[in-house]
C-alpha positions, 0 to 999 in steps of 0.5 A: 287215681281220684282226687282226695279230700282236702287236708292231710292224707296218708298212703302206706306201701309195703317196703318190698314194692319200693325199689330194691328193698327185700324186707316185707315186714316194714312199710313206708308211709307217705303224707301229703297235703291236698288243698281245695280244688277250684276247677282245674286249679288248686287254691292254697289255704293255710295248712299246719302239720306236726308230729304232735298235733297232726294236720289241720287247716287254718283256725282248727284246734287240736289237742295232744298229750304232753311230752314223755316227762309231763302229764296233762294235755296241750291245746294248739290252733293252726295259724298262718305263717307271716312269711308264707301264708300257705304254710301254717304252724301250731300255736300253743293256746292252753296247756296244763302240762306239769312235770311228772316228777313235780306231780309225784312230789305234789302227791307226796306233799299231801301227807308231808311230815316234819321228819320227811322235810330234809329228804323231800327238800333234797328231792325237790331241789334235784328235780328243779335243777334237772328240769330247769329249762322246762320249769322256768318256761312253764307257768304251771311248773313254776306255780307248782314249785311255789306251792311245794315251797309253801308246803315245806315252809308251813311244815317247817314251822314245827321244828328248827331248819338246819343248813342243808335244808335251807341250802336246798331251799335257796337253790330251788328259789334260784332256779325259779327266780333266774333270768330264764324265768323272767317272762314266765313271772311277767305272765304270772304277775299279770294274771288275775288268779296267780298274781300273788305267787311272787309274794307267796314265794318271798313269804315262804323264804322269810318263813324258812329264815325265821325257823333256822337253828341257833347256830351261826352259818352262811349260805351262798348260792348262784344268786342268793346269800344267807347269813345267820349270826348272833350279836348284841349292841350293833350289827354291820356287814356287806352281803350279797353274792357280789357284796352289793348290799351293806346292812347297818343296825346301830343298836340292839337290846341284848343278844339278838339272832339276825338272819339276812337273805340278799337276793340278786335276781329276785327282781325277775320275780317280784312285780314293780307295783304299789298303790298308785301304779303298776310299775310299767315304767319303773324298775327294781334297781338293786338287790332285794334284802330280807332281814329277820330278827328276834328283837325290836329294831328302831332303825336300820340302814341299807346301802344298795349298789345301783344296777343301772346308773342311768335311772333316776327318781329313787324310792326306798321300799319294802314288800307289804304283803297286805297291800292291794287286798292281799296281793302284795306290793311295794310300800315306802312307809317308814323308809326314806332316802339318805342324801349322799354324794355317791352316784352308784349307791343308794342308802335307805333308812327304815324303822322296821325290818322286812324285805327291802329294795329300791325302785327307780324310773327310767323317765325321770332324771334326778339332777341338781343341774336340772333343778338349778337351771329350771328355777333360775331360768323361770325366775328370769322368765317371770321378771321379763314377763312383768317388765313386758306387761309394765312396758305395754301399759306405758306405751298402750295409748299411743301405739293402739290407734288402729285396730290391727295394732290394738289387737296385736298388743291385746294378744301380747299382753295376754300371752305374757299374762298367761305365761306369768300365771302358769310360771307362778303355778309351777313354782307353787306346784314345785314347792308342795311336792317332796322328791320321791314322795307321792303328790298331794292330790288336792293342792297338786290337782289345783296347781296342775289345772291352772298350769294346764289352763294357762299354758294352753292359753299361751298357745291359743293366744299365739294361734289368735296372733297367727289368725289375725296376721292371716286375716289382715294380709290375705283377707285385706278387703274384709273388716271386722269391728273391734268389739267382735274381734275382742269377743273372738280373741277372748273366746279362743284365747281363754274359752278353748283352753278352759274347755280342754282343761275341764274335760281333762279333769272330768275324764281322768280325775275319777280314777286317780289318773289326772296328776302324776303320782310323784315328783311333780305336779303335772298331768299324768302320763303313765296311767291315763296319758292325760298329758296328751290333752296339752301336747296335742293342742299345743303341737297342733297350734304350732303346725297351724301357725307354720301353715299360716306363716307360709301362706302369709309370706307367699302373699307378701312376696307376691304383692307386698304389705303396703299396697292396701294398708296404712303405715301404722297397720303395716308396722303392726303386721310386720311385727306380728309376722316376726313374732309368729315366725320366731316364737312358733318354732321356739315353742314347737321345738320346746315341746318337741323336746318335752315329748323326748323327756317322756320317752328318754332319760338322756340328761342332754334332752332334759337340760335342753327342754328345761332351758327352752321351757323355762326361758319362754318369758325371756323370748316373749320379752325380747321378740315381742317387746324389745325388737318392736321399734315403735315400742322402743321409740315410744319408751325413749320419747317418754324417758327423754321427756321425763329427763328433759322435764327434770332438767328444766326444773333443775335449771329453773331452780338454779337460775332463781337461786343465782339471781337472788344471790347476785341481788344480795351481793349487789345490794351489799 
């Protein structure tokens, strides 16, 4: 038997020639796979086979008809299996399969009349429930269902919709808005041509709600509750399938028809997008409530149960159909959060009616404790930094007699000054941003730039301190003049941070990605990851300082410090070593927790970061100033001298008075 060609091969045997089979009207078909022949050995390539697409080699494309319930074609490509590269599988790449039942309804909808709507709506609801799995897992079927609902809503504007029609409509929305359809909606909302399908579905539901009959009734489905009523004066009620949303309208002028529709699963359908971000890091954290009235509403209050209590940074929003060039998105205009002590509910006050919900972020922890910790610790830090600068001025002249000590104190003054200015900018930035609102671009950009620049300057001056330590302990026979060292110090301490800060602005500000969109004035993370322009240099400096410290300590242990240095210079080197050894781990640990706050909403991580970050000035004051024995001695000497001088003056004055008194007494 000759070797067959590569690929899928078949051979048919009459059943009578196999075993003891006696029937001759049946056949047995054998399918086998032949790989490329290389000499006497077979080399195994990836091969795919299925009943639907047949056989094929890796990279080949095959087209097949859809299953029996659908019409259209599906295209697949042969890909290798990760666990066994010789056994491939057909991966679906494109499909236009549409349920045959939906296709029939779509054809009927072309000539849909008002009188046909009740039966048509019942048929659509029956199809969606019968084929729920195939619909929720197919973008084509979901889009077709949305199109059919749009057609029904448009035709229904010419008559009053009764309870049965609306019930079937909401049951259909339940199917395509269920948890099982979440991934399908993510695909649709991420596309370029279908990203308004979710908006169209919500609009169609509202349009149906606006055409209901005058009769009062309620509808409760698996995930939606509708209430239709008439009232005058005021309106209040608790709605939702699990009574999770309170709606309070304090006043109406005259008799008013109100329709409320509360969706508990529409967060699976609606994307979390607005004008500033696409919602990758934000969640719909409650029901979606549509309120439809035939009267003017001046204000209303909605209280939502929070789905996930670990999220923070709440926003009260409504769905704005005209946002983002008609695609639709969440808008907070006219809505604000009402402050409350409740931790599991959010109350929104709005001056208009439409579809409302709440957005919350997993990476912003809204806590009064964090606020108090941050501002109290920053205040302590600023006081310590001011004291550090004042003390440096007092002891400057006697303690900067050699070059090493001089550069050590220059570095310490600039470290304290950089952090002080950065903290002042932080206070200004916090004052100009209201929680839950968009950050003002102009003022926030300026505050962020200076914070970025001076926080980086703090780290680069720490780097200079470490390099100075390395220079004085390792390169002991090399000497650089003080002016040259000053040029290097200021170029490294301020020039490098300025370059990084300017490049960051230039590369991110154009697309609106320089600063955070809300809550704080600081570098953007979600859109452009501009924060990496701070995190990477800071943590790189921490790593370099650790390496320098390790080399210096090894050098000291091997030959000591005092072999080739003067006592004053030896003291300066030891002080620099202590500062680098203590402050580098502290600053590194601080920003390691800072990275943790970007990826976690755990309150403990945020509290530790707030404490460490806010007390950096206190650490500099303690380990850079107070623990320096020469600074303490100099301060003690100056204070003692001052007290001594004051005592001398008082004693002399007292002596003069006493002599005068004795003289007068002796005279008399």
